C-alpha positions as CSV (number, residue, x, y, z in Angstrom):
1,M,-12.2,-48.3,62.3
2,T,-15.6,-47.2,63.5
3,L,-15.5,-44.2,65.8
4,D,-18.6,-45.0,67.8
5,L,-19.4,-44.5,71.5
6,W,-17.7,-47.9,72.3
7,F,-14.5,-46.7,70.6
8,W,-14.4,-43.4,72.4
9,G,-15.2,-45.0,75.7
10,C,-12.3,-47.4,75.3
11,A,-10.1,-44.6,74.0
12,I,-10.8,-42.4,77.1
13,V,-10.1,-45.2,79.5
14,A,-6.9,-46.2,77.7
15,S,-5.7,-42.5,77.6
16,L,-6.4,-42.2,81.4
17,L,-4.3,-45.3,82.0
18,V,-1.5,-44.2,79.8
19,G,-1.5,-40.8,81.5
20,A,-1.5,-42.3,85.0
21,S,1.6,-44.4,84.1
22,K,3.4,-41.2,83.0
23,G,2.5,-39.6,86.3
24,G,4.5,-42.4,87.9
25,L,1.7,-45.0,88.8
26,P,3.4,-48.2,87.7
27,G,1.9,-51.0,85.7
28,V,-1.3,-49.4,84.5
29,G,0.2,-48.1,81.2
30,V,0.5,-51.6,79.7
31,L,-3.2,-51.9,79.8
32,G,-3.7,-49.1,77.3
33,V,-3.3,-51.2,74.1
34,P,-5.4,-54.1,75.4
35,V,-8.2,-51.7,76.5
36,L,-8.3,-49.8,73.2
37,A,-7.9,-53.1,71.3
38,Q,-11.4,-53.9,72.4
39,A,-12.7,-51.4,69.9
40,T,-10.0,-51.6,67.1
41,S,-7.1,-53.8,66.1
42,P,-4.0,-53.9,68.4
43,V,-1.8,-52.4,65.6
44,V,-4.2,-49.4,65.2
45,A,-4.4,-49.1,69.0
46,A,-0.7,-48.9,69.3
47,G,-0.4,-46.3,66.6
48,L,-3.2,-44.2,68.2
49,L,-1.6,-44.3,71.7
50,L,2.0,-43.4,70.7
51,P,1.4,-39.6,70.2
52,I,-0.6,-39.6,73.4
53,L,2.2,-41.3,75.2
54,I,4.7,-38.8,73.9
55,T,2.5,-35.8,74.9
56,S,2.0,-37.3,78.4
57,D,5.8,-37.8,78.6
58,M,6.3,-34.1,78.5
59,Y,4.4,-33.7,81.7
60,G,6.3,-36.6,83.3
61,L,9.6,-35.2,82.3
62,W,8.8,-32.0,84.0
63,I,7.5,-33.4,87.3
64,Y,10.4,-36.0,87.6
65,R,13.2,-33.7,86.4
66,K,15.0,-34.1,89.7
67,N,14.1,-37.8,90.4
68,Y,16.0,-40.3,88.3
69,D,18.9,-42.6,88.0
70,L,21.0,-41.6,85.0
71,R,23.0,-44.8,84.7
72,N,19.8,-46.9,84.4
73,I,18.4,-44.5,81.7
74,K,21.6,-44.7,79.6
75,I,21.8,-48.5,79.8
76,V,18.2,-49.2,79.1
77,V,17.7,-46.6,76.3
78,A,20.9,-47.7,74.5
79,A,19.8,-51.3,74.6
80,S,16.2,-50.5,73.6
81,I,17.5,-49.3,70.3
82,I,18.4,-52.9,69.5
83,G,14.9,-54.1,70.4
84,I,13.1,-51.3,68.5
85,G,15.2,-52.1,65.4
86,I,14.2,-55.8,65.6
87,G,10.6,-54.8,66.1
88,W,10.7,-52.5,63.1
89,A,12.4,-55.2,60.9
90,T,9.9,-57.9,61.9
91,A,6.8,-55.8,62.0
92,H,5.1,-57.6,59.1
93,I,5.7,-61.1,60.4
94,T,5.6,-60.7,64.2
95,S,2.5,-62.1,65.9
96,D,1.0,-59.7,68.4
97,S,-0.4,-62.6,70.4
98,L,3.0,-64.3,70.7
99,V,4.6,-61.1,71.9
100,T,1.7,-60.5,74.4
101,L,2.2,-64.1,75.7
102,I,6.0,-63.6,76.1
103,V,5.5,-60.3,78.0
104,G,3.0,-61.9,80.3
105,I,5.3,-64.8,81.1
106,I,8.2,-62.5,81.8
107,G,6.1,-60.4,84.2
108,L,4.7,-63.5,86.0
109,S,8.2,-64.9,86.3
110,Y,9.4,-61.8,88.0
111,F,6.4,-61.8,90.4
112,A,7.2,-65.5,91.4
113,D,10.8,-64.6,91.9
114,A,9.9,-61.6,94.0
115,L,7.5,-63.6,96.1
116,L,10.3,-66.2,96.9
117,K,12.8,-63.5,97.7
118,S,10.4,-61.7,100.0
119,R,10.9,-64.5,102.5
120,R,14.6,-63.6,102.9
121,V,16.8,-60.5,102.8
122,V,18.2,-59.9,99.4
123,A,20.9,-57.3,98.7
124,P,20.0,-54.7,96.1
125,R,21.5,-55.4,92.6
126,T,23.5,-52.8,90.7
127,A,22.6,-51.4,87.3
128,D,25.0,-53.7,85.5
129,I,25.5,-53.5,81.7
130,P,25.0,-57.2,80.7
131,R,21.6,-57.5,82.3
132,G,20.8,-54.1,81.1
133,I,21.5,-54.9,77.5
134,F,19.4,-58.1,77.7
135,W,16.4,-56.6,79.5
136,G,16.7,-53.3,77.7
137,S,16.6,-55.0,74.3
138,I,13.4,-56.9,75.3
139,T,12.0,-53.7,76.7
140,G,12.5,-51.9,73.4
141,F,11.0,-54.7,71.4
142,T,7.9,-55.2,73.5
143,S,7.4,-51.5,73.8
144,F,7.6,-51.1,70.0
145,V,5.1,-53.9,69.3
146,A,2.5,-53.2,72.0
147,H,3.7,-50.4,74.4
148,A,4.3,-53.3,76.8
149,G,7.9,-52.6,77.9
150,G,7.0,-52.4,81.6
151,P,7.4,-56.0,82.7
152,P,10.9,-56.6,81.2
153,Y,12.0,-53.1,82.4
154,Q,10.8,-54.0,85.9
155,M,12.7,-57.3,85.7
156,Y,15.9,-55.2,85.4
157,V,15.2,-52.2,87.7
158,L,13.1,-53.5,90.6
159,P,15.8,-55.7,92.0
160,Q,17.9,-52.6,92.4
161,K,15.5,-51.4,95.1
162,L,15.5,-47.7,94.2
163,D,13.4,-45.4,96.3
164,K,9.9,-45.0,94.9
165,M,10.3,-41.5,93.4
166,T,13.6,-42.3,91.8
167,Y,12.1,-45.5,90.4
168,A,9.0,-43.6,89.0
169,G,11.2,-40.9,87.6
170,T,13.7,-43.2,86.0
171,A,10.9,-45.2,84.4
172,T,9.1,-42.1,83.1
173,I,12.2,-40.6,81.6
174,T,13.4,-43.9,80.1
175,F,10.1,-44.5,78.3
176,A,9.8,-40.9,77.2
177,I,13.0,-41.4,75.2
178,I,12.0,-44.8,74.0
179,N,8.7,-43.5,72.7
180,L,10.4,-40.8,70.8
181,L,12.7,-43.4,69.2
182,K,9.6,-45.3,68.1
183,L,8.0,-42.4,66.4
184,P,9.9,-42.5,63.0
185,P,9.4,-46.3,62.4
186,Y,5.7,-46.0,63.4
187,W,5.2,-43.2,60.9
188,L,7.0,-45.2,58.1
189,L,4.9,-48.2,58.8
190,G,1.7,-46.1,58.5
191,Q,0.6,-46.7,62.2
192,I,0.5,-43.0,62.6
193,N,-1.2,-40.8,60.1
194,L,-3.2,-37.5,59.9
195,T,-6.4,-39.2,60.9
196,S,-4.9,-40.8,64.0
197,L,-3.3,-37.5,65.0
198,E,-6.7,-35.8,64.9
199,I,-8.1,-38.4,67.3
200,C,-5.1,-38.0,69.5
201,A,-5.7,-34.3,69.8
202,W,-9.0,-35.0,71.4
203,L,-7.6,-37.6,73.8
204,T,-4.5,-35.8,74.9
205,P,-6.2,-33.7,77.6
206,V,-7.7,-36.9,79.1
207,A,-4.2,-38.4,79.3
208,L,-2.8,-35.2,81.0
209,I,-5.6,-35.5,83.7
210,G,-4.5,-39.2,84.2
211,A,-0.8,-38.1,84.5
212,Y,-1.8,-35.5,87.2
213,V,-3.8,-38.1,89.2
214,G,-1.0,-40.7,88.8
215,Y,1.7,-38.4,90.1
216,H,-0.3,-37.4,93.2
217,M,-1.2,-41.1,93.9
218,T,2.5,-41.9,93.7
219,K,3.4,-39.2,96.1
220,V,1.0,-40.2,98.8
221,L,1.4,-44.0,98.7
222,P,3.8,-45.3,101.4
223,E,7.0,-46.7,99.9
224,K,6.3,-50.3,100.9
225,L,2.7,-50.2,99.7
226,F,3.9,-48.5,96.5
227,F,6.1,-51.5,95.6
228,R,3.5,-54.0,96.7
229,F,1.2,-52.2,94.3
230,V,3.8,-52.6,91.6
231,E,4.1,-56.3,92.1
232,V,0.4,-57.0,92.4
233,A,-0.3,-54.9,89.3
234,L,2.4,-56.7,87.5
235,F,0.9,-60.1,88.5
236,L,-2.6,-59.1,87.4
237,L,-1.4,-57.6,84.1
238,S,0.8,-60.6,83.4
239,V,-2.1,-63.0,83.9
240,K,-4.2,-60.8,81.6
241,L,-1.5,-60.7,78.9
242,I,-1.0,-64.5,79.1
243,W,-4.7,-65.0,78.7
244,D,-4.8,-62.6,75.7
245,G,-1.8,-64.2,74.1
246,V,-3.0,-67.8,74.4
247,S,-6.5,-66.7,73.2
248,G,-5.0,-65.0,70.2
249,L,-2.7,-67.9,69.3
250,T,-5.5,-70.5,69.5
251,K,-7.5,-68.4,66.9
252,I,-4.6,-68.5,64.4
């Protein structure tokens, strides 16, 4: 891993995106690994970003301490343990490109479904356990592999039509817990080490700035515009992930 200007430029942008997502700005966090992967391998990028995610989570936990849906957190976190376990057990055989493609397809499927439903009134769904176990497990797995748990998480939570601050807070707290659960297996797999922690120490202030900006953007965006932003961001990110996944698979 060469720590040149290109690496640091990508790392700063990735840290800002990760921080902004922890401030409540939806969708942008999943770009962290793809951006940093332009300067290093996706596996190394994921390992570098996890401590930054966890540090940024502390800020997010504080600002959203009163805005969350506890039932969603319990269901998704419990189910994510299954996905994290699968991710850990298959870490040496899982193709990053295949996971990237799957995450992109899930996100694009949700966007298409939301577009169709926007033409008619659809009642909010409840935080039911069967769907929560399914999407929560996928959230845990994709989050473990590439910090890309956002699209499957949104598939489960967005149809519930939570208000924007509850939605942002629930997502922030849920992924804060998931990130802590990922820490021991990442360390055991060698994706986090003393060198990566030193790099993270330099990037953490950048992520905190991103979290501050993300939180204030979330507060000022009108609710309807906020969720349009979520859906458009999910669409663009999903297309990017599908492209990256297909490109990676064709090189194998």
